[in-house]
ZAZA-504025 format. One record per residue: z, y, x of N, C-alpha, C, CB in turn; residue number from 0; residue in three letters. Coordinates in Angstrom, 1 decimal. Each point is the difference from the previous one (the first is absolute). Glycine has a CB too. Example, Ala and Ser with C-alpha at 12.3 -4.5 7.8 and 13.67 -1.06 7.14 Angstrom:
BEGIN
ATOM    n_c3    n_c2    n_c1   ca_c3   ca_c2   ca_c1    c_c3    c_c2    c_c1   cb_c3   cb_c2   cb_c1   nr  rest
ATOM     7.8    -5.7    13.2     0.0     1.2    -0.9     0.0     1.2     0.9     1.2    -1.2    -1.9    0   ALA
ATOM    -1.9     2.3     1.5     0.0     1.1     0.9     0.8     1.1    -0.8    -2.2    -0.6     1.2    1   SER
This chain:
BEGIN
ATOM    n_c3    n_c2    n_c1   ca_c3   ca_c2   ca_c1    c_c3    c_c2    c_c1   cb_c3   cb_c2   cb_c1   nr  rest
ATOM   -78.0   -32.8   198.2    -0.5     1.1     0.6     0.7     0.6     0.9    -1.0     0.2    -1.6    0   MET
ATOM     0.3     0.1     2.7     0.6     0.5     1.2    -0.5     1.5    -0.1     0.1    -2.3     1.6    1   LEU
ATOM     0.6     3.5    -1.4    -0.4     1.3     0.2     0.3     0.4     1.3     0.3     0.5    -2.3    2   PHE
ATOM    -1.5     0.4     2.6    -0.2     0.6     1.5     0.5     1.6    -0.2    -2.3    -1.8     0.8    3   ASP
ATOM     3.5     1.8    -1.0     0.6     1.4    -0.3    -0.5     1.1     0.9     2.0    -1.0    -0.7    4   TYR
ATOM    -2.1     0.6     2.1    -0.5     0.9     1.0    -1.3     0.6    -0.4     1.1    -1.1     1.7    5   ASP
ATOM    -1.8     0.4    -2.3    -1.5     0.5    -0.4     0.0     0.8    -1.2    -1.1    -2.0     0.9    6   ALA
ATOM     2.1     2.3    -1.7     0.0     0.6    -1.0     0.2     1.6     0.1     0.7    -2.2    -0.8    7   LEU
ATOM    -1.8     3.1     0.1     0.8     1.4     0.1     1.1     0.4    -1.1    -2.3     0.7     1.0    8   THR
ATOM     2.8     0.1    -0.8     1.0     0.8    -0.8    -0.4    -0.1    -1.5     0.5     1.6     2.0    9   THR
ATOM    -1.5    -1.4    -2.4    -0.5     0.2    -1.4    -0.2    -1.6    -0.5    -1.4     2.6     0.6   10   ARG
ATOM     1.2    -3.4     0.1    -0.2    -1.5    -0.2     1.3    -0.6    -0.1    -2.0     0.0     1.2   11   GLU
ATOM     2.9     0.5    -0.4     1.5    -0.5    -0.1     0.7     0.5    -1.2     0.1    -0.1     2.3   12   LEU
ATOM    -0.4     1.2    -2.7     0.6     0.9    -1.2    -0.5    -1.0    -1.3    -0.2     2.7     1.2   13   ARG
ATOM    -1.2    -2.9    -1.2    -0.6    -0.7    -1.1     0.5    -1.3    -0.2    -1.9     1.2     0.3   14   SER
ATOM     2.2    -2.0     0.7     0.6    -1.2     0.3     1.6     0.0    -0.9    -1.4    -0.1     2.7   15   LEU
ATOM     2.0     1.3    -2.5     1.3     0.1    -0.6     0.1    -0.4    -1.5     0.5     1.8     1.7   16   SER
ATOM    -2.0    -1.5    -2.4     0.0    -0.4    -1.3     0.1    -1.5    -0.4    -1.1     2.0    -0.1   17   ALA
ATOM     0.9    -2.9     1.4     0.1    -1.1    -0.4     1.2    -0.8    -0.8    -1.4     0.4     1.9   18   LEU
ATOM     1.2    -1.1    -2.6     1.0    -0.7    -1.0    -0.7    -1.4    -0.7     1.1     2.5    -0.5   19   ASN
ATOM    -0.4    -3.1    -0.1    -0.4    -1.3    -0.9    -1.2     0.5    -0.5     2.3    -0.9    -0.7   20   ASP
ATOM    -3.4     0.1     0.9    -1.2     0.2    -0.6     0.1     0.2    -1.5    -1.1    -1.2     1.8   21   SER
ATOM     2.0     0.5    -2.4     0.0    -0.1    -1.6     0.3     1.5    -0.4     1.0    -2.6    -0.2   22   LYS
ATOM    -0.1     3.5     0.9     0.4     1.2     0.0    -0.9     1.1     0.2     1.7    -1.0     0.5   23   GLN
ATOM    -2.8     0.6    -0.3    -1.2     1.0     0.1    -0.9    -0.3    -1.0     0.2     0.4     2.4   24   HIS
ATOM    -1.0     0.7    -2.9    -1.3    -0.3    -0.7    -1.0    -0.5     0.5     0.5     1.4    -0.9   25   SER
ATOM    -1.6    -2.1     0.5    -1.0    -0.7     0.6    -0.7     1.2     0.8    -0.2    -2.0    -1.9   26   ALA
ATOM     0.1     3.4     1.5    -0.7     0.8     0.8     0.8     0.3     1.1    -1.3     0.7    -1.8   27   GLU
ATOM     2.5    -0.6     1.6     1.0     0.4     1.4    -0.3    -1.3     1.0     2.3     1.4    -1.4   28   ALA
ATOM    -2.2    -2.5     1.0    -0.3    -1.1     0.9    -1.3     0.1     0.7     1.4    -1.5    -1.3   29   ARG
ATOM    -2.3     1.8     0.5    -1.4     0.1     0.3    -0.1     1.2     1.2    -0.9    -0.8    -2.6   30   GLU
ATOM     1.9     1.8     2.6    -0.2     1.1     1.0     0.7    -0.4     1.1    -0.3     1.6    -1.4   31   GLN
ATOM     1.8    -2.5     1.2     0.7    -0.4     1.2    -1.1    -1.3     0.9     2.7     0.6    -1.5   32   LEU
ATOM    -3.2    -1.3     0.6    -0.6    -1.2     0.7    -0.9     0.5     1.5    -0.2    -1.2    -2.6   33   TYR
ATOM    -0.9     2.0     2.7    -0.7     0.3     1.3     1.1     0.8     0.8    -2.5     0.1    -1.0   34   PRO
ATOM     3.6     0.6     0.8     0.8     0.4     0.9     0.8    -1.2     0.5     0.0     2.4    -0.9   35   LEU
ATOM     0.7    -3.3     0.3     0.5    -1.3     0.4    -1.0    -0.6     0.7     1.6    -0.2    -1.7   36   VAL
ATOM    -2.7     0.1     1.6    -0.9    -0.8     0.7    -0.3     0.8     1.5    -0.9    -1.2    -2.5   37   LEU
ATOM     0.6     2.4     2.4     0.0     0.8     1.2     1.3     0.0     0.9    -1.6     1.3    -1.4   38   ARG
ATOM     2.5    -1.3     0.9     1.3     0.3     0.7     0.8    -1.7     0.5     0.4     2.7    -1.9   39   SER
ATOM    -1.0    -3.7     1.3     0.2    -1.2     0.4    -0.5    -0.6     1.3     0.2    -0.1    -2.3   40   ALA
ATOM     0.7    -0.3     3.2    -0.6    -0.7     1.4    -0.6    -1.2    -0.6     1.8     0.8     1.9   41   ALA
ATOM    -1.5    -1.8    -3.0    -0.5    -1.3    -0.3     0.2    -0.2    -1.4     0.4    -0.8     2.2   42   ARG
ATOM    -1.3     0.5    -3.1     0.1    -0.6    -1.3    -0.5    -1.2    -0.1     0.0     1.9    -0.9   43   VAL
ATOM     0.5    -2.6     0.1    -0.6    -1.4    -0.3     0.3    -0.4    -1.4     0.4    -0.8     2.5   44   HIS
ATOM    -1.6     0.8    -3.2     0.2    -0.4    -1.6    -0.3    -1.4    -0.1    -0.7     2.1    -1.0   45   VAL
ATOM     1.5    -2.7     0.2    -0.4    -1.5    -0.4     0.2    -0.3    -1.5     0.8    -0.9     2.2   46   VAL
ATOM    -2.0     0.1    -2.5    -0.3    -0.1    -1.4     0.1    -1.5    -0.3    -1.5     2.2     0.0   47   SER
ATOM     2.1    -2.6    -1.2    -0.1    -1.6    -0.3    -0.8     0.4    -1.6     2.7    -1.3     1.4   48   ARG
ATOM    -3.3     0.0    -1.3    -0.8    -0.5    -1.4     0.9    -0.3    -1.0    -1.8    -1.0     1.2   49   CYS
ATOM     1.3     1.1    -2.6     0.8    -0.5    -1.1     0.2    -1.6     0.1    -1.0     2.0    -1.4   50   VAL
ATOM     0.0    -2.6     1.7     0.5    -1.5     0.0     1.1    -0.4     1.0    -2.4    -0.6    -0.6   51   ARG
ATOM     2.5     1.2     1.7     0.8    -0.1     1.0     1.5     0.3    -0.5    -2.1     0.6     1.6   52   GLY
ATOM     2.0     0.5    -2.2     1.4     0.5    -0.5     0.4    -0.8    -1.2    -0.3     2.5     0.8   53   ILE
ATOM    -0.6    -3.0    -1.7     0.4    -0.9    -1.0     0.6    -1.4     0.7    -1.9     1.1    -1.7   54   ASP
ATOM     1.1    -1.4     2.7     0.3    -1.5     0.6     1.4     0.2     0.6    -2.5    -0.6     0.7   55   ASP
ATOM     2.8     1.5     0.0     1.5     0.2     1.0     0.9     1.0    -0.8    -1.3    -0.3     2.7   56   ARG
ATOM     1.1     1.1    -3.8     0.9     1.0    -0.4    -0.2     1.3     0.6     1.5    -1.7    -0.2   57   GLY
ATOM    -0.9     2.5    -0.5    -0.4     1.5     0.4     1.0     0.3     1.1    -0.8     0.8    -2.4   58   LEU
ATOM     2.2    -1.1     2.4     0.7     0.7     1.0    -0.5    -1.1     1.4     2.2     1.1    -1.8   59   HIS
ATOM    -2.2    -2.2     1.7    -0.6    -0.7     1.3    -1.1     0.4     0.6     0.9    -1.7    -0.8   60   LYS
ATOM    -1.7     2.1    -0.2    -1.3     0.5     0.5     0.2     1.3     0.6    -1.2    -1.2    -1.8   61   THR
ATOM     2.0     2.1     0.9     0.1     1.4     0.8     0.8    -0.1     1.3    -0.1     1.1    -2.3   62   ASN
ATOM     1.3    -1.7     2.4     0.4    -0.5     1.6    -0.7    -0.5     0.8     1.6    -0.2    -0.7   63   LEU
ATOM    -2.4    -0.4     0.4    -1.1    -0.6     0.8    -1.2     1.2     0.6     0.4    -2.4    -1.7   64   ALA
ATOM    -0.7     2.9     0.7    -0.7     1.2     0.4     0.2     1.3     0.7    -0.5    -1.0    -1.5   65   ALA
ATOM     2.0     1.1     1.3     0.6     1.0     0.8     0.2    -0.5     1.4     1.1     0.9    -1.9   66   LEU
ATOM    -0.6    -2.2     2.1     0.0    -0.7     1.2    -1.3     0.1     0.9     1.5    -1.5    -1.3   67   ARG
ATOM    -2.5     1.4     0.7    -1.3     0.3     0.5    -0.3     1.3     0.2    -0.6    -1.7    -0.9   68   ASP
ATOM     0.8     2.5     0.2    -0.3     1.6     0.0     0.9     0.5     1.4    -0.3     0.4    -3.2   69   ALA
ATOM     1.6    -1.0     3.3     0.9     0.4     1.3    -0.6    -0.6     1.1     2.1     0.2    -1.2   70   LEU
ATOM    -2.5    -1.5     1.2    -0.5    -0.5     1.1    -1.2     0.8     0.3     0.8    -2.1    -0.4   71   ARG
ATOM    -1.7     2.5    -0.1    -1.2     0.9     0.0     0.2     1.2     0.7    -0.8    -0.9    -2.0   72   GLY
ATOM     1.9     1.6     1.5     0.6     1.3     0.5     0.4     0.1     1.4     0.7     0.4    -2.2   73   VAL
ATOM     0.2    -1.7     2.4     0.7     0.1     1.2    -0.7    -1.1     1.0     2.3     1.0    -1.3   74   THR
ATOM    -3.5    -1.4     1.0    -0.6    -0.8     0.9     0.1     0.6     1.7    -1.6    -0.8    -2.3   75   ALA
ATOM     1.5     1.9     2.4    -0.1     0.8     1.4     1.2     0.3     0.4    -2.1     1.0    -0.5   76   ASP
ATOM     2.9    -0.6    -0.3     1.3     0.6     0.2     1.1    -0.4     0.8    -0.6     0.5    -1.7   77   ALA
ATOM     1.2     0.4     2.6     0.8    -0.6     1.1     1.2    -0.9    -0.7    -0.5     2.2     1.8   78   PRO
ATOM     1.1    -2.9    -1.0     1.2    -0.6    -0.3     1.1     1.2    -0.4    -0.7    -2.2     1.7   79   PRO
ATOM     1.5     1.5    -2.6     0.9     0.8    -0.7     0.0     1.2    -0.9     0.5    -0.8     1.6   80   GLY
ATOM    -1.8     0.4    -2.3    -0.3     1.0    -1.1     0.7    -0.7    -1.1    -2.4     1.0     0.8   81   VAL
ATOM     2.9    -0.3    -1.5     1.0     0.1    -1.3    -1.1     0.0    -1.2     2.3     1.7     1.2   82   LEU
ATOM    -2.5    -2.6    -1.9    -0.8     0.1    -1.2     0.8     0.2    -1.1    -1.6    -1.2     1.0   83   CYS
ATOM     1.5     2.4    -2.0     0.5     0.1    -1.2    -0.8    -0.4    -0.9     1.1     1.6     0.6   84   LEU
ATOM    -0.2    -2.6    -1.9    -0.6    -0.4    -1.0     0.8     0.3    -1.2    -1.2    -1.5     1.4   85   VAL
ATOM     0.1     1.8    -2.5     0.9     0.5    -1.1     0.4    -1.2    -1.1    -1.1     2.4     0.3   86   ASP
ATOM     2.3    -2.6    -0.3     0.9    -0.8    -0.6     0.3    -1.5     0.4    -0.6     1.6    -1.6   87   GLY
ATOM    -0.4    -2.2     2.0     0.3    -1.5     0.5    -0.4    -0.1     1.6    -0.7    -1.0    -2.6   88   PHE
ATOM     1.6     0.1     3.2    -0.4    -0.4     1.2    -1.1    -1.0     0.0     2.2     0.6     0.7   89   SER
ATOM    -3.1    -0.5     0.3    -1.2    -1.2     0.4     0.2    -0.9     0.5    -1.2     1.1     0.3   90   VAL
ATOM     1.1    -2.4    -0.9     0.5    -1.0     0.8    -1.2    -0.6     1.0     1.6    -0.5    -2.0   91   ALA
ATOM    -1.1    -0.1     2.9    -1.3    -0.7     1.0    -0.6     1.3     0.3    -0.7    -2.7    -1.1   92   GLU
ATOM     1.5     3.9     1.9    -0.7     1.0     0.4     0.6     0.3     1.6    -0.4     0.9    -2.7   93   PHE
ATOM    -0.4    -1.1     3.8     0.7     0.5     1.3     0.6     0.9     0.5    -1.1    -0.9     0.3   94   GLU
ATOM     1.0     2.2    -1.2     0.3     1.1     0.5     1.5     0.7    -0.6    -2.7     0.1     0.4   95   ARG
ATOM     3.5     0.6     0.3     1.2     0.4    -0.9    -0.6     0.8    -1.2     1.8     0.2     2.1   96   GLN
ATOM    -1.0    -0.2    -3.2    -0.2     0.5    -1.1     1.3     0.6    -0.7    -1.8    -1.6    -0.1   97   GLN
ATOM     1.6     2.6    -0.8     1.3     0.3    -0.7    -0.6     0.3    -1.5     1.4     1.0     2.1   98   ARG
ATOM    -0.8    -1.8    -3.0    -0.3     0.3    -1.5     0.6     0.8    -0.4    -0.4    -1.5    -0.5   99   ALA
ATOM    -0.3     2.8    -0.4     0.5     1.1    -0.3     0.2    -0.1    -1.7    -1.0     1.1     2.3  100   ILE
ATOM     1.8    -1.2    -3.0     0.0     0.1    -1.4    -0.5     1.6    -0.2     1.8    -2.0    -0.5  101   VAL
ATOM    -2.7     2.1    -0.7    -0.7     1.3    -0.3    -0.5     0.5     1.3     1.3     0.5    -2.0  102   ASP
ATOM    -1.8    -1.2     2.9    -0.4     0.5     1.1    -1.3     0.8    -0.2     1.1    -1.8     1.1  103   GLY
ATOM    -2.0     1.8    -2.1    -0.9     1.0    -0.1     0.3     1.1    -0.7    -1.3    -1.4     0.4  104   ASP
ATOM     2.7     1.6    -0.7     0.3     1.2    -0.2     1.1     0.6     1.1    -0.5    -0.7    -2.4  105   ALA
ATOM     0.7     0.0     3.6     0.8     0.4     1.0    -0.5     0.1     1.4     1.6    -0.9    -1.5  106   THR
ATOM    -2.8     0.2     1.6    -0.7    -0.1     1.4    -1.6     0.5    -0.3     1.6    -2.2     0.8  107   SER
ATOM    -1.8     3.1     0.2    -1.2     0.7     0.0    -1.0    -1.2     0.3     0.9     2.5     0.8  108   ALA
ATOM    -0.7    -3.3     0.0    -1.1    -1.1     0.4    -0.1    -1.1    -1.0     0.4     0.3     2.4  109   ALA
ATOM     0.5    -0.4    -3.2    -0.1    -1.0    -1.1    -0.6     0.7    -1.1     1.9    -1.4     0.6  110   ILE
ATOM    -1.3     2.6    -0.8    -1.1     1.0    -1.5    -1.4     0.0     0.6     2.0     2.1    -1.1  111   ALA
ATOM    -2.4    -2.0     2.3    -1.1     0.2     0.4    -0.9    -1.0    -0.2     0.9     1.3     1.3  112   ALA
ATOM    -0.1    -2.6    -1.1    -1.0    -1.2    -0.4    -0.1    -0.5    -1.4     0.5    -0.8     2.1  113   ALA
ATOM     0.6     1.5    -3.0     0.0     0.0    -1.3    -1.2     0.6    -0.6     2.4     0.1     0.2  114   SER
ATOM    -2.5     1.2     0.4    -1.2     0.8    -0.3    -1.3    -0.7     0.1     1.3     1.9     0.7  115   ILE
ATOM    -1.5    -2.3     0.6    -1.4    -1.0     0.4    -0.3    -1.0    -0.8     0.5     0.2     2.0  116   VAL
ATOM     0.7    -1.0    -2.3     0.0    -1.2    -0.8    -0.6     0.3    -1.5     2.1    -1.0     1.4  117   ALA
ATOM    -1.3     1.9    -2.0    -0.3     0.8    -1.5    -1.5     0.4     0.0     2.5     1.2    -0.2  118   LYS
ATOM    -2.8    -0.4     1.1    -1.4     0.6     0.0    -1.0    -1.0     0.0     0.9     1.9     1.3  119   VAL
ATOM    -0.7    -2.8    -0.3    -0.9    -1.4     0.3    -0.2    -0.6    -1.2     0.9    -0.5     2.1  120   THR
ATOM     0.2     0.3    -3.0     0.0    -1.0    -1.0    -0.7     0.8    -1.2     2.3    -1.5     0.9  121   ARG
ATOM    -1.9     2.7    -1.0    -0.4     0.8    -0.9    -1.7     0.0     0.0     2.5     1.3     0.2  122   ASP
ATOM    -2.9    -0.8     0.8    -1.5    -0.2     0.4    -0.8    -1.2    -0.5     0.6     1.2     1.8  123   ARG
ATOM     0.4    -2.4    -1.5    -0.7    -1.2    -0.1    -0.1    -0.2    -1.4     0.8    -1.0     2.2  124   TYR
ATOM     0.2     1.7    -3.1    -0.1    -0.3    -1.4    -1.1     0.7    -0.5     2.3    -0.2    -0.3  125   MET
ATOM    -2.6     1.3     0.8    -0.9     1.1    -0.5    -1.3    -0.9     0.3     1.4     2.7     0.6  126   ARG
ATOM    -1.8    -3.3     0.5    -1.1    -0.8     0.1    -0.1    -1.2    -1.0    -0.1     0.7     2.3  127   ARG
ATOM     1.3    -1.1    -2.2    -0.1    -1.2    -1.1    -0.5     0.3    -1.5     1.8    -0.9     1.3  128   ALA
ATOM    -1.6     2.2    -1.6    -0.6     0.5    -1.2    -1.3    -0.3    -0.3     1.5     1.5     0.2  129   GLU
ATOM    -2.3    -1.1     0.9    -1.6    -0.3     0.1    -0.3    -1.4    -0.3    -0.2     1.8     1.9  130   GLU
ATOM     1.0    -2.8    -1.0    -0.3    -1.4    -0.1     0.2    -0.5    -1.4     0.5    -0.2     2.3  131   LEU
ATOM     0.7     0.5    -2.9     0.5    -0.6    -1.2     0.2     1.2    -1.0     1.3    -2.0     1.4  132   HIS
ATOM    -2.3     2.4    -2.0     0.3     1.1    -0.8     0.5    -0.7    -1.3    -1.6     1.6     1.1  133   PRO
ATOM     2.4    -0.5    -1.8     0.6    -0.4    -1.5     1.5    -0.1     0.2    -2.1    -1.5    -0.9  134   GLY
ATOM     2.6     1.2     2.0     1.7    -0.2     0.4     0.6     1.3     0.6    -0.4    -2.6     0.5  135   TRP
ATOM    -0.4     3.9    -0.4     0.6     0.9     0.2     0.7     0.3     1.3    -0.1    -0.3    -2.3  136   HIS
ATOM    -0.2    -0.6     3.4     0.7    -0.1     1.1     0.2     1.3     0.7    -0.8    -2.2     0.1  137   PHE
ATOM    -0.1     3.2    -0.1    -0.1     1.2     0.7     1.3     1.2    -0.7    -2.9    -0.6     0.4  138   ALA
ATOM     2.9     0.1    -1.7     1.1     1.0    -0.8     1.5    -0.8     0.3    -2.0     0.8    -2.2  139   GLU
ATOM     2.1    -1.9     2.3     1.4    -0.6     0.2     0.4    -0.5     0.9     0.1    -0.3    -1.7  140   HIS
ATOM    -1.2    -0.1     2.7     0.1    -0.3     1.4     1.0    -1.3     0.0    -0.5     2.6     0.8  141   VAL
ATOM     0.4    -3.6    -1.6     0.6    -1.1     0.1     1.4    -0.1    -0.7    -1.3    -0.1     1.8  142   GLY
ATOM     1.8     1.3    -2.1     1.5    -0.1    -1.0    -0.3    -0.3    -1.4     1.3     1.9     1.4  143   TYR
ATOM    -0.2    -2.4    -1.8    -0.2    -0.3    -1.5     0.5     1.1    -0.7     0.2    -2.4     0.3  144   SER
ATOM    -1.2     3.1    -0.7     0.1     1.0    -1.0    -0.5    -0.5    -1.4    -0.3     1.7     1.9  145   THR
ATOM     0.3    -0.9    -2.8    -0.6    -0.1    -1.5    -1.5    -0.5     0.0     1.6     1.9    -0.7  146   PRO
ATOM    -2.4    -0.8     1.5    -1.1    -0.4     0.1    -0.6    -1.3     0.9     0.2     2.2    -0.6  147   SER
ATOM     0.5    -2.3     1.6    -0.3    -1.3     0.6     0.3    -1.3    -0.9     0.5     1.2     2.2  148   HIS
ATOM     0.7    -1.1    -2.8     0.1    -1.2    -0.9    -0.9     0.0    -1.1     2.0    -0.1     0.6  149   ARG
ATOM    -2.5     1.0    -1.4    -0.8     0.1    -0.7    -1.6    -0.5     0.4     1.8     1.7    -0.6  150   GLU
ATOM    -2.0    -1.4     1.9    -1.3    -0.6     0.8     0.2    -1.3     0.1    -0.4     1.9     1.2  151   ALA
ATOM     1.2    -2.8    -0.9     0.4    -1.3     0.1     0.3    -0.5    -1.5     1.0     0.3     2.4  152   ILE
ATOM    -0.9     0.1    -3.2     0.0    -0.4    -1.6    -1.3    -0.2    -0.2     1.8     1.2    -1.0  153   LEU
ATOM    -2.6     0.1     1.3    -1.4     0.1    -0.6    -1.1    -0.9     0.8     0.6     2.5    -0.6  154   ALA
ATOM    -0.4    -2.8     2.0    -1.1    -0.5     0.9     0.8    -1.3     0.8    -1.2     2.7     0.3  155   ASN
ATOM     2.5    -3.1    -0.7     0.3    -0.9     0.6     0.4     0.3     1.4    -1.2    -1.2    -1.4  156   GLY
ATOM     1.7     0.4     2.5     0.4     0.2     1.3    -1.4     0.0     0.9     2.6    -1.1    -0.5  157   VAL
ATOM    -2.6     1.9     1.6    -0.9     0.2     0.7    -0.1    -0.9     1.4     0.1     2.3    -1.3  158   SER
ATOM    -0.8    -2.5     2.2     0.4    -0.7     1.2     1.0     0.7     1.0    -2.1    -1.0    -0.3  159   PRO
ATOM     2.3     2.1    -0.2     1.3     0.7     1.0     1.2     0.0    -0.6    -1.5     1.6     1.0  160   LEU
ATOM     1.7    -2.3    -2.0     1.3     0.1    -0.8     0.8    -1.3     0.6    -1.2     1.2    -2.5  161   HIS
ATOM     2.3    -1.1     3.1     0.8    -0.9     0.2     0.7    -1.1    -1.2     0.2     1.8     1.9  162   ARG
ATOM    -0.6    -2.8    -1.8     0.7    -1.0    -1.2     1.3    -0.2     0.2    -1.8    -1.3    -0.4  163   MET
ATOM     2.2     1.2     1.5     1.6    -0.3     0.1     0.9     1.2    -0.2    -0.5    -1.8     1.5  164   SER
ATOM    -0.1     2.9    -1.9     0.7     1.1    -0.4     0.1     0.0    -1.6    -0.8     1.1     2.0  165   PHE
ATOM     2.2    -1.1    -2.2     0.3    -0.3    -1.8     0.0     1.1    -0.6     1.5    -1.8     0.2  166   GLN
ATOM    -2.7     2.4    -0.3    -0.4     1.2    -0.8     0.2    -0.3    -1.5    -1.7     0.8     1.8  167   SER
ATOM     2.2     0.2    -2.6    -0.1     0.0    -1.4    -1.3    -0.1    -0.7     1.9     1.2     0.3  168   LEU
ATOM    -2.7    -0.5     0.5    -1.5     0.1    -0.4    -0.5    -1.4     0.1    -0.4     2.4     0.8  169   ALA
ATOM     0.9    -3.3     0.1    -0.6    -1.3     0.3     0.6    -1.0    -1.2    -0.2     0.5     2.8  170   TYR
ATOM     1.4    -0.3    -3.0     0.9    -0.9    -1.2    -0.8     0.3    -1.4     2.6     0.4     1.2  171   GLN
ATOM    -3.2     0.7    -1.3    -0.6     0.3    -1.2    -1.6    -0.8    -0.1     1.5     2.6     0.1  172   GLN
ATOM    -1.9    -2.9     1.0    -1.3    -0.7     0.1     0.2    -1.8     0.0    -1.0     2.3     1.6  173   LEU
ATOM     0.0    -2.7    -2.3     0.0    -1.7     0.3    -1.0    -0.3     1.1     0.6    -0.6    -2.5  174   ALA
ATOM     0.5     0.5     3.7    -0.9    -0.3     0.9     0.1    -1.5     0.7     0.0     2.5     0.3  175   LEU
């Protein structure tokens, strides 16, 4: 995420001061921050990966590859010397200078903004998934292992959206 701070009003700058790790905000607060982040960002690049690809490569490797693709998308036309801040892990095979910041979503506005965009995008996807896969209550738990999510898996089995490489307690209770 690249910010164009010169294009921001004082009010928008104040609103951005609320940025923090997306998990520290309620869903409603994230939804309120989302359009502000998009308006104030010079460039945003969202990357998604499919369930089967995650199962084939593993979640961590897939996340790092997606992060690299997102960074490439954001910095495609950036001038040389741009420093990329990444949350927690350095990204291999990336041509730009980067700095991995542990708990970056709690200490960097750019990383926190990217966290908001990622979480809101995923939550919206999960709410749409509810329409395509009723019965699993995706809109309610948005993919997190909650009691209602585990109960839905026990009642319905797994959906095409469930990662089979994820060792869920609910999966272990099924005869898969």
